[in-house]
N, CA, C and O atoms as a GROMACS GRO file, in nm:
protein
  252
    1MET      N    1 -16.268   3.014  -3.174
    1MET     CA    2 -16.394   3.100  -3.134
    1MET      C    3 -16.443   3.077  -3.065
    1MET      O    4 -16.513   2.990  -3.116
    2LYS      N    5 -16.488   3.087  -2.911
    2LYS     CA    6 -16.556   3.031  -2.801
    2LYS      C    7 -16.707   3.102  -2.777
    2LYS      O    8 -16.750   3.213  -2.806
    3GLU      N    9 -16.752   3.017  -2.728
    3GLU     CA   10 -16.864   3.053  -2.678
    3GLU      C   11 -16.954   3.053  -2.560
    3GLU      O   12 -16.923   2.961  -2.484
    4TYR      N   13 -17.064   3.130  -2.514
    4TYR     CA   14 -17.063   3.110  -2.355
    4TYR      C   15 -17.202   3.074  -2.320
    4TYR      O   16 -17.266   3.026  -2.413
    5LYS      N   17 -17.252   3.083  -2.225
    5LYS     CA   18 -17.354   3.010  -2.168
    5LYS      C   19 -17.407   3.086  -1.991
    5LYS      O   20 -17.337   3.103  -1.890
    6VAL      N   21 -17.505   3.106  -2.006
    6VAL     CA   22 -17.511   3.143  -1.893
    6VAL      C   23 -17.656   3.093  -1.806
    6VAL      O   24 -17.773   3.102  -1.843
    7MET      N   25 -17.606   3.041  -1.688
    7MET     CA   26 -17.693   2.962  -1.589
    7MET      C   27 -17.782   2.996  -1.453
    7MET      O   28 -17.741   2.950  -1.346
    8SER      N   29 -17.882   3.060  -1.454
    8SER     CA   30 -17.901   3.078  -1.325
    8SER      C   31 -18.023   3.018  -1.244
    8SER      O   32 -18.030   2.895  -1.251
    9GLN      N   33 -18.106   3.072  -1.179
    9GLN     CA   34 -18.218   3.011  -1.119
    9GLN      C   35 -18.296   3.018  -1.207
    9GLN      O   36 -18.354   2.912  -1.189
   10LYS      N   37 -18.356   3.073  -1.313
   10LYS     CA   38 -18.427   3.111  -1.414
   10LYS      C   39 -18.419   2.943  -1.494
   10LYS      O   40 -18.523   2.887  -1.526
   11ASP      N   41 -18.312   2.893  -1.514
   11ASP     CA   42 -18.311   2.774  -1.636
   11ASP      C   43 -18.306   2.668  -1.562
   11ASP      O   44 -18.255   2.629  -1.457
   12LYS      N   45 -18.403   2.617  -1.680
   12LYS     CA   46 -18.464   2.498  -1.642
   12LYS      C   47 -18.471   2.391  -1.570
   12LYS      O   48 -18.569   2.327  -1.531
   13TRP      N   49 -18.296   2.370  -1.544
   13TRP     CA   50 -18.225   2.293  -1.442
   13TRP      C   51 -18.322   2.288  -1.309
   13TRP      O   52 -18.375   2.178  -1.292
   14PHE      N   53 -18.357   2.405  -1.200
   14PHE     CA   54 -18.394   2.478  -1.132
   14PHE      C   55 -18.529   2.488  -1.095
   14PHE      O   56 -18.579   2.463  -0.986
   15SER      N   57 -18.589   2.532  -1.213
   15SER     CA   58 -18.757   2.520  -1.213
   15SER      C   59 -18.773   2.623  -1.098
   15SER      O   60 -18.866   2.610  -1.019
   16ARG      N   61 -18.673   2.738  -1.086
   16ARG     CA   62 -18.707   2.845  -1.055
   16ARG      C   63 -18.670   2.838  -0.898
   16ARG      O   64 -18.678   2.939  -0.828
   17LYS      N   65 -18.635   2.732  -0.855
   17LYS     CA   66 -18.590   2.716  -0.692
   17LYS      C   67 -18.427   2.658  -0.754
   17LYS      O   68 -18.385   2.612  -0.860
   18PHE      N   69 -18.367   2.696  -0.610
   18PHE     CA   70 -18.238   2.667  -0.609
   18PHE      C   71 -18.208   2.517  -0.542
   18PHE      O   72 -18.216   2.505  -0.419
   19ASP      N   73 -18.184   2.436  -0.601
   19ASP     CA   74 -18.152   2.296  -0.537
   19ASP      C   75 -18.012   2.263  -0.593
   19ASP      O   76 -17.983   2.281  -0.711
   20PRO      N   77 -17.910   2.202  -0.479
   20PRO     CA   78 -17.804   2.186  -0.517
   20PRO      C   79 -17.767   2.073  -0.628
   20PRO      O   80 -17.675   2.082  -0.709
   21GLU      N   81 -17.873   1.950  -0.611
   21GLU     CA   82 -17.861   1.817  -0.648
   21GLU      C   83 -17.889   1.879  -0.814
   21GLU      O   84 -17.796   1.863  -0.893
   22ALA      N   85 -17.981   1.929  -0.850
   22ALA     CA   86 -18.049   2.054  -1.012
   22ALA      C   87 -17.911   2.098  -0.996
   22ALA      O   88 -17.890   2.086  -1.117
   23LEU      N   89 -17.818   2.131  -0.960
   23LEU     CA   90 -17.744   2.232  -1.064
   23LEU      C   91 -17.618   2.099  -1.047
   23LEU      O   92 -17.498   2.116  -1.073
   24GLU      N   93 -17.659   2.015  -1.016
   24GLU     CA   94 -17.480   1.920  -1.009
   24GLU      C   95 -17.525   1.870  -1.128
   24GLU      O   96 -17.435   1.869  -1.212
   25GLN      N   97 -17.657   1.816  -1.178
   25GLN     CA   98 -17.714   1.761  -1.275
   25GLN      C   99 -17.704   1.833  -1.459
   25GLN      O  100 -17.685   1.785  -1.571
   26GLY      N  101 -17.734   1.989  -1.394
   26GLY     CA  102 -17.717   2.060  -1.538
   26GLY      C  103 -17.584   2.063  -1.546
   26GLY      O  104 -17.527   2.028  -1.650
   27LEU      N  105 -17.529   2.098  -1.458
   27LEU     CA  106 -17.328   2.120  -1.484
   27LEU      C  107 -17.282   2.047  -1.526
   27LEU      O  108 -17.194   2.068  -1.611
   28ASN      N  109 -17.325   1.901  -1.482
   28ASN     CA  110 -17.280   1.777  -1.556
   28ASN      C  111 -17.320   1.759  -1.732
   28ASN      O  112 -17.239   1.749  -1.825
   29ALA      N  113 -17.418   1.758  -1.736
   29ALA     CA  114 -17.510   1.801  -1.875
   29ALA      C  115 -17.468   1.872  -1.948
   29ALA      O  116 -17.466   1.837  -2.066
   30TYR      N  117 -17.419   1.992  -1.913
   30TYR     CA  118 -17.351   2.093  -1.990
   30TYR      C  119 -17.204   2.049  -2.028
   30TYR      O  120 -17.141   2.077  -2.130
   31ALA      N  121 -17.167   1.973  -1.921
   31ALA     CA  122 -17.022   1.937  -1.923
   31ALA      C  123 -17.018   1.822  -2.013
   31ALA      O  124 -16.913   1.815  -2.077
   32ALA      N  125 -17.098   1.736  -2.034
   32ALA     CA  126 -17.090   1.640  -2.161
   32ALA      C  127 -17.093   1.673  -2.309
   32ALA      O  128 -17.033   1.624  -2.404
   33GLN      N  129 -17.208   1.800  -2.298
   33GLN     CA  130 -17.188   1.864  -2.414
   33GLN      C  131 -17.030   1.977  -2.448
   33GLN      O  132 -17.020   2.042  -2.553
   34GLY      N  133 -16.910   1.980  -2.326
   34GLY     CA  134 -16.790   2.035  -2.394
   34GLY      C  135 -16.800   2.177  -2.297
   34GLY      O  136 -16.694   2.238  -2.279
   35TRP      N  137 -16.922   2.230  -2.238
   35TRP     CA  138 -16.882   2.347  -2.144
   35TRP      C  139 -16.802   2.330  -2.059
   35TRP      O  140 -16.774   2.211  -2.043
   36GLU      N  141 -16.755   2.393  -2.000
   36GLU     CA  142 -16.672   2.433  -1.861
   36GLU      C  143 -16.718   2.577  -1.786
   36GLU      O  144 -16.758   2.681  -1.837
   37VAL      N  145 -16.705   2.555  -1.697
   37VAL     CA  146 -16.737   2.655  -1.595
   37VAL      C  147 -16.630   2.779  -1.551
   37VAL      O  148 -16.541   2.748  -1.472
   38ILE      N  149 -16.635   2.893  -1.591
   38ILE     CA  150 -16.518   2.965  -1.571
   38ILE      C  151 -16.572   3.057  -1.462
   38ILE      O  152 -16.471   3.103  -1.410
   39SER      N  153 -16.665   3.102  -1.408
   39SER     CA  154 -16.700   3.176  -1.375
   39SER      C  155 -16.878   3.169  -1.243
   39SER      O  156 -16.993   3.137  -1.274
   40VAL      N  157 -16.828   3.208  -1.119
   40VAL     CA  158 -16.975   3.199  -1.066
   40VAL      C  159 -16.977   3.304  -0.955
   40VAL      O  160 -16.887   3.324  -0.872
   41ALA      N  161 -17.102   3.371  -0.967
   41ALA     CA  162 -17.112   3.518  -0.902
   41ALA      C  163 -17.278   3.505  -0.878
   41ALA      O  164 -17.373   3.465  -0.946
   42THR      N  165 -17.262   3.553  -0.764
   42THR     CA  166 -17.430   3.612  -0.726
   42THR      C  167 -17.460   3.744  -0.762
   42THR      O  168 -17.359   3.815  -0.764
   43ALA      N  169 -17.595   3.818  -0.802
   43ALA     CA  170 -17.597   3.916  -0.829
   43ALA      C  171 -17.729   3.946  -0.721
   43ALA      O  172 -17.782   3.862  -0.648
   44SER      N  173 -17.754   4.044  -0.730
   44SER     CA  174 -17.895   4.146  -0.660
   44SER      C  175 -17.945   4.163  -0.727
   44SER      O  176 -17.897   4.226  -0.822
   45ILE      N  177 -18.117   4.109  -0.731
   45ILE     CA  178 -18.195   4.122  -0.842
   45ILE      C  179 -18.286   4.178  -0.731
   45ILE      O  180 -18.307   4.133  -0.618
   46PRO      N  181 -18.356   4.338  -0.821
   46PRO     CA  182 -18.461   4.375  -0.728
   46PRO      C  183 -18.593   4.342  -0.783
   46PRO      O  184 -18.622   4.328  -0.902
   47GLY      N  185 -18.683   4.330  -0.660
   47GLY     CA  186 -18.854   4.262  -0.663
   47GLY      C  187 -18.937   4.339  -0.572
   47GLY      O  188 -18.906   4.406  -0.473
   48LEU      N  189 -19.025   4.319  -0.615
   48LEU     CA  190 -19.107   4.425  -0.474
   48LEU      C  191 -19.122   4.402  -0.306
   48LEU      O  192 -19.192   4.463  -0.225
   49GLY      N  193 -19.039   4.302  -0.291
   49GLY     CA  194 -19.045   4.251  -0.184
   49GLY      C  195 -18.905   4.268  -0.121
   49GLY      O  196 -18.882   4.216  -0.012
   50GLY      N  197 -18.795   4.350  -0.197
   50GLY     CA  198 -18.686   4.386  -0.153
   50GLY      C  199 -18.580   4.329  -0.258
   50GLY      O  200 -18.627   4.316  -0.372
   51ASN      N  201 -18.454   4.295  -0.243
   51ASN     CA  202 -18.371   4.255  -0.346
   51ASN      C  203 -18.339   4.103  -0.334
   51ASN      O  204 -18.311   4.073  -0.218
   52ARG      N  205 -18.335   4.008  -0.416
   52ARG     CA  206 -18.301   3.866  -0.375
   52ARG      C  207 -18.148   3.853  -0.432
   52ARG      O  208 -18.096   3.908  -0.529
   53GLU      N  209 -18.103   3.777  -0.353
   53GLU     CA  210 -17.956   3.754  -0.450
   53GLU      C  211 -17.984   3.585  -0.536
   53GLU      O  212 -18.041   3.497  -0.471
   54GLU      N  213 -17.948   3.561  -0.652
   54GLU     CA  214 -17.946   3.480  -0.743
   54GLU      C  215 -17.820   3.435  -0.786
   54GLU      O  216 -17.750   3.530  -0.820
   55MET      N  217 -17.768   3.334  -0.797
   55MET     CA  218 -17.675   3.224  -0.872
   55MET      C  219 -17.656   3.261  -0.999
   55MET      O  220 -17.750   3.290  -1.072
   56ILE      N  221 -17.518   3.266  -1.040
   56ILE     CA  222 -17.524   3.316  -1.190
   56ILE      C  223 -17.378   3.220  -1.212
   56ILE      O  224 -17.281   3.216  -1.136
   57VAL      N  225 -17.396   3.152  -1.330
   57VAL     CA  226 -17.281   3.016  -1.352
   57VAL      C  227 -17.269   3.076  -1.513
   57VAL      O  228 -17.365   3.109  -1.583
   58VAL      N  229 -17.117   3.080  -1.554
   58VAL     CA  230 -17.099   3.118  -1.624
   58VAL      C  231 -17.011   3.004  -1.711
   58VAL      O  232 -16.918   2.950  -1.652
   59LEU      N  233 -17.034   2.974  -1.828
   59LEU     CA  234 -16.992   2.818  -1.904
   59LEU      C  235 -16.912   2.899  -2.026
   59LEU      O  236 -16.931   3.021  -2.026
   60GLU      N  237 -16.846   2.858  -2.106
   60GLU     CA  238 -16.774   2.836  -2.245
   60GLU      C  239 -16.690   2.715  -2.276
   60GLU      O  240 -16.609   2.663  -2.199
   61ARG      N  241 -16.718   2.677  -2.396
   61ARG     CA  242 -16.638   2.617  -2.515
   61ARG      C  243 -16.638   2.644  -2.599
   61ARG      O  244 -16.683   2.752  -2.637
   62GLU      N  245 -16.584   2.556  -2.672
   62GLU     CA  246 -16.519   2.568  -2.793
   62GLU      C  247 -16.610   2.618  -2.909
   62GLU      O  248 -16.671   2.511  -2.917
   63LYS      N  249 -16.658   2.682  -2.990
   63LYS     CA  250 -16.747   2.664  -3.077
   63LYS      C  251 -16.748   2.607  -3.211
   63LYS      O  252 -16.853   2.602  -3.275
   0.00000   0.00000   0.00000
């Protein structure tokens, strides 16, 4: 059986701001726990000032 995790800019690694170094640290930390990236996408999130783009990373590992 597999389990999944979704990372976004709201994840603890980003403090609500996108930072490539923080993404790398987060992915390496999850990789050490057995997680593998299976997909990366951009979602359009509606907001008061219009839509904003947010990166979504989907990870998978054996349960």
